C-alpha atoms as one frame of an Amber mdcrd trajectory, in Angstrom:
protein
  -8.906 -25.886   9.795  -6.184 -27.243   7.535  -3.108 -28.470   9.402  -0.145
 -27.190   7.397   2.866 -29.512   7.482   5.803 -28.277   9.576   9.410 -29.449
   9.523  11.088 -28.511  12.811  14.837 -28.405  12.183  17.254 -28.359  15.110
  20.947 -27.899  14.348  23.209 -29.077  17.147  26.909 -29.369  17.903  28.251
 -31.041  21.051  25.111 -30.100  22.983  23.743 -33.413  24.219  22.946 -31.741
  27.548  20.639 -29.313  25.739  18.956 -32.057  23.740  18.232 -34.044  26.899
  16.721 -30.982  28.539  14.800 -29.362  25.678  14.019 -31.952  22.999  11.294
 -33.672  25.079   9.070 -30.577  24.932   9.424 -30.405  21.147   8.686 -34.117
  20.770   5.561 -33.722  22.924   4.144 -30.944  20.733   0.384 -31.287  20.334
   0.191 -31.011  16.539  -0.770 -33.723  14.024   1.282 -32.748  10.977   4.908
 -32.206  11.919   8.302 -33.830  11.651  11.446 -33.170  13.664  14.874 -33.202
  12.050  18.066 -33.166  14.113  20.998 -31.873  12.057  24.203 -32.871  13.823
  27.205 -30.705  12.947  29.794 -33.441  13.591  29.247 -33.642  17.347  31.687
 -35.704  19.381  29.308 -36.306  22.313  27.094 -39.064  20.833  24.151 -36.701
  20.349  22.880 -38.583  17.294  23.141 -41.939  19.070  21.123 -40.660  22.032
  18.392 -39.171  19.833  18.108 -42.375  17.792  17.788 -44.480  20.944  15.234
 -42.273  22.669  13.296 -40.775  19.746  13.348 -43.258  16.845  10.632 -41.268
  15.048  12.938 -38.238  14.675  14.949 -37.850  11.476  18.680 -37.551  12.103
  21.049 -35.961   9.608  24.759 -36.100  10.417  27.471 -34.001   8.825  31.202
 -34.708   8.773  32.075 -31.143   9.782  30.573 -28.190  11.636  28.708 -26.057
   9.100  27.476 -23.547  11.684  23.901 -22.324  12.037  23.418 -21.162   8.455
  25.176 -24.051   6.742  23.683 -26.718   8.970  20.150 -25.483   8.433  20.616
 -25.030   4.684  21.793 -28.615   4.319  19.081 -30.021   6.588  16.344 -28.460
   4.448  17.117 -31.028   1.742  15.605 -33.656   4.049  12.526 -31.627   5.042
   9.084 -32.614   3.767   7.049 -29.845   5.423   5.524 -26.801   3.734   6.746
 -24.649   6.636  10.349 -24.865   7.812  10.798 -24.046  11.484  14.409 -23.539
  12.510  14.659 -24.059  16.263  17.687 -23.654  18.511  18.664 -26.687  20.561
  18.182 -24.743  23.818  14.510 -23.864  23.272  11.617 -25.311  25.280   8.291
 -25.210  23.480   4.754 -24.900  24.832   2.279 -27.674  23.889   0.259 -25.555
  21.430   3.071 -23.496  19.928   2.687 -25.023  16.455  -1.104 -24.854  16.586
  -0.932 -21.075  16.963   1.640 -20.754  14.181  -0.592 -22.896  11.986  -3.452
 -20.458  12.588  -1.220 -17.552  11.570   0.024 -19.267   8.410  -3.552 -19.808
   7.209  -3.059 -16.270   5.899  -1.345 -16.960   2.598   0.232 -13.492   2.648
   2.298 -14.382   5.718   5.743 -15.604   4.688   7.909 -15.635   7.835   6.975
 -15.705  11.524   8.360 -16.122  14.999   6.630 -17.008  18.283   6.946 -14.961
  21.441  10.349 -15.840  22.892  10.546 -15.797  26.679  13.462 -16.539  28.975
  13.884 -20.128  30.107  15.572 -18.926  33.297  13.028 -16.166  34.020   9.818
 -17.166  32.194   8.010 -13.931  33.040  10.587 -11.956  31.057  11.323 -11.683
  27.362  14.479 -13.318  26.054  17.274 -11.460  24.317  17.278 -13.341  21.011
  13.908 -12.162  19.709  11.393 -11.275  22.428   8.136 -10.393  20.637   9.564
  -9.496  17.247  12.603  -7.718  15.832  13.232  -4.342  14.211  16.241  -2.298
  13.084  16.998   1.407  13.036  18.325   3.339  10.033  21.900   2.293  10.842
  20.984  -1.359  11.149  21.063  -1.674  14.949  18.640  -4.456  15.920  16.195
  -4.281  18.811  12.987  -6.052  19.809   9.567  -5.565  21.269  10.530  -6.489
  24.813  14.317  -6.098  24.519  16.413  -2.978  24.043  20.156  -3.734  24.041
  20.645  -5.675  27.308  17.412  -4.487  28.960  14.768  -7.206  29.062  11.166
  -6.286  29.799   8.755  -8.274  31.916   6.021  -9.882  29.837   2.748  -8.363
  31.000   0.925  -9.053  27.753   1.882  -5.623  26.405   3.164  -7.095  23.136
   0.619  -9.853  22.574  -0.732  -8.438  19.321   0.301 -10.068  16.056   2.049
  -7.397  13.992   4.386  -7.084  11.011   8.033  -6.995  12.105  11.344  -6.460
  10.329  13.030  -9.676  11.407  12.189 -12.970  13.052  14.593 -14.564  15.499
  16.787 -17.436  14.393  16.057 -19.101  17.738  12.571 -19.980  16.434  12.243
 -18.998  12.782   9.326 -20.194  10.638   9.329 -19.666   6.866   7.486 -21.130
   3.917   9.764 -23.710   2.318   9.121 -22.446  -1.202  10.256 -18.944  -0.223
  13.328 -20.228   1.632  14.501 -22.109  -1.448  13.656 -19.220  -3.765  15.681
 -16.831  -1.575  18.675 -19.171  -1.521  18.449 -19.916   2.195  20.682 -18.415
   4.856  23.861 -16.680   3.703  26.589 -19.052   4.893  29.238 -16.330   4.849
  27.635 -15.030   8.056  28.483 -18.292   9.869  26.834 -17.155  13.125  24.483
 -14.244  13.941  22.524 -11.801  11.761  21.831 -14.350   9.024  18.143 -14.403
   9.942  17.916 -10.594   9.716  19.638 -10.701   6.337  17.196 -13.332   5.060
  14.186 -11.379   6.328  15.519  -8.187   4.718  15.934  -9.912   1.365  12.395
 -11.296   1.562  10.919  -7.961   2.643  12.455  -6.356  -0.430  10.448  -8.834
  -2.489   7.229  -7.700  -0.817   6.944 -10.583   1.663   5.452 -10.215   5.151
   7.230 -11.111   8.402   5.200 -11.230  11.627   5.404 -11.880  15.344   2.842
 -14.446  16.526   2.810 -14.008  20.326   0.025 -16.540  20.926   2.714 -19.095
  20.176   5.229 -19.188  23.036   8.667 -20.726  23.425  11.316 -20.394  26.127
  14.948 -19.836  25.170  17.948 -20.462  27.408  20.348 -18.460  25.230  24.111
 -18.632  24.892  23.925 -22.242  23.754  26.439 -21.743  20.946  28.390 -18.681
  22.058  28.256 -16.994  25.497  27.060 -13.368  25.535  30.488 -12.012  26.519
  32.430 -14.168  24.069  34.900 -12.178  21.910  33.950 -14.514  19.077  30.294
 -13.493  19.452  31.313  -9.809  19.479  33.346 -10.373  16.315  30.473 -11.988
  14.412  27.903  -9.439  15.572  29.968  -6.455  14.435  31.300  -7.990  11.220
  27.986  -9.436  10.099  26.099  -6.256  10.833  28.364  -4.339   8.442  28.100
  -7.056   5.795  24.321  -7.017   6.118  24.172  -3.238   5.663  26.404  -3.259
   2.592  24.376  -6.085   1.105  20.895  -4.678   1.715  20.834  -0.894   2.216
  19.581   0.866  -0.892  20.227   4.557  -0.153  23.290   6.390   1.170  24.865
   3.040   1.956  28.467   4.311   2.144  27.533   7.250   4.384  25.570   5.002
   6.727  28.367   2.452   6.906  30.835   5.245   7.708  28.616   6.389  10.608
  28.301   2.798  11.754  32.081   2.329  11.716  32.464   5.466  13.828  29.908
   4.256  16.373  31.639   0.879  16.466  34.839   2.745  17.299  33.119   4.511
  20.194  31.801   1.174  21.420  35.295  -0.300  21.226  36.760   2.621  23.183
  34.096   2.152  25.862  34.957  -1.526  26.189  38.664  -0.683  26.332  38.102
   1.744  29.214  36.163  -0.995  30.998  39.177  -3.265  30.694  37.493  -5.585
  28.187  40.492  -5.760  25.892  39.627  -9.022  24.127  36.221  -7.647  23.142
  37.801  -4.400  21.934  40.220  -6.374  19.779  37.288  -8.427  18.450  35.672
  -5.226  17.125  38.923  -4.199  15.435  39.249  -7.648  13.848  35.630  -7.523
  12.712  36.281  -4.338  10.728  39.288  -5.789   8.931  37.326  -8.971   8.223
  34.509  -6.839   6.788  36.933  -5.050   4.453  37.987  -8.449   3.155  34.357
  -9.332   2.377  33.427  -6.119   0.540  33.988  -7.479  -2.963  31.973 -10.685
  -2.508  29.217  -8.798  -0.675  28.871  -6.296  -3.520  28.404  -9.209  -5.921
  25.589 -10.538  -3.741  24.120  -7.042  -3.628  23.967  -6.971  -7.431  22.240
 -10.350  -7.498  19.716  -9.231  -4.869  18.815  -6.132  -6.892  17.583  -8.246
  -9.792  13.863  -8.856 -10.185  10.858  -7.484  -8.346  11.478  -5.046  -5.504
   9.175  -3.451  -2.928   9.597  -0.378  -0.721   6.695  -1.152   1.616   9.011
  -2.643   4.245  10.762   0.686   4.840   8.022   1.782   7.240   9.314  -0.945
   9.588  12.754   0.711   9.882  13.018   2.943  12.961  13.844   6.418  11.653
  15.834   7.507  14.701  19.081   6.167  16.136  18.312   3.528  18.741  21.731
   4.078  20.364  20.778   7.698  21.058  17.289   6.794  22.292  18.697   4.241
  24.726  21.974   5.696  25.988  21.282   9.433  25.768  17.518   9.694  26.286
  17.229   6.789  28.712  14.458   4.946  26.871  14.604   1.363  28.042  11.421
  -0.168  26.604   9.993  -0.566  23.116   6.776   1.186  24.118   8.735   4.348
  24.998   9.962   4.826  21.433
């Protein structure tokens, strides 16, 4: 079997503790045709110095400012020689054969983007929030995963071990053909953090590309390495970027759907307010005003995305009911219950 070349790109910022804990597993990957690139977003903790001293075979790219996830990865790609780009978070532990299994999957030339099964580093028998066994969205753009519905994480009993088409691959471990990444223009840097991988997958799906979960490949994600789960900043980016993504990519009834989404965001904010989570409530309010300020530039990107070949085949991957209703009103807590 042909060993496709992989470039594993790890963007990091002031996370030497994560590199010391997780980089060894990546460096010990049992695969003959790979390179590792550390993209340092202007860390002040000597991350680059430590990597150079302990792993001289690893490429190190240093930036003079923090470009975030999207910007750091986009810039690091310029130094990548592999045919497959694999964007990996700095708090991910890999299994020895994780790339071997992805290589098997990418032998199918129709496969464009993939993610491994993502399990919890702290509870390895459970799926991890960031991507579990593949991501989907509902008709209002709410993301969920095989193995994770909102904050409910399922135990991994092999129930989602089949390789299937998915709507989005997790940015924690995101593999894409380099040619496609460059053709698509990479990650949208206006997102800064969160949702940029869903946006990229959506744009590629509209061009008829295939995204898949490859559960035979396993990684273990700590999570919260960049922003803690309860961080108001994380709440801000999640809500703002979700609206930007919808405006940029929805092709029917976009204004009506965004209106419904704004209303549901308001309900979510009220719920947080009643729980005494005032900073998170304010983050949602700020996210809406920030979204309004991005409408014009997002519409320009929408026009650009509508040019050229377009496919509707991906629409079967969009859940045609409201996941909020299924979870909170009907009590469905697992993907298999949908």
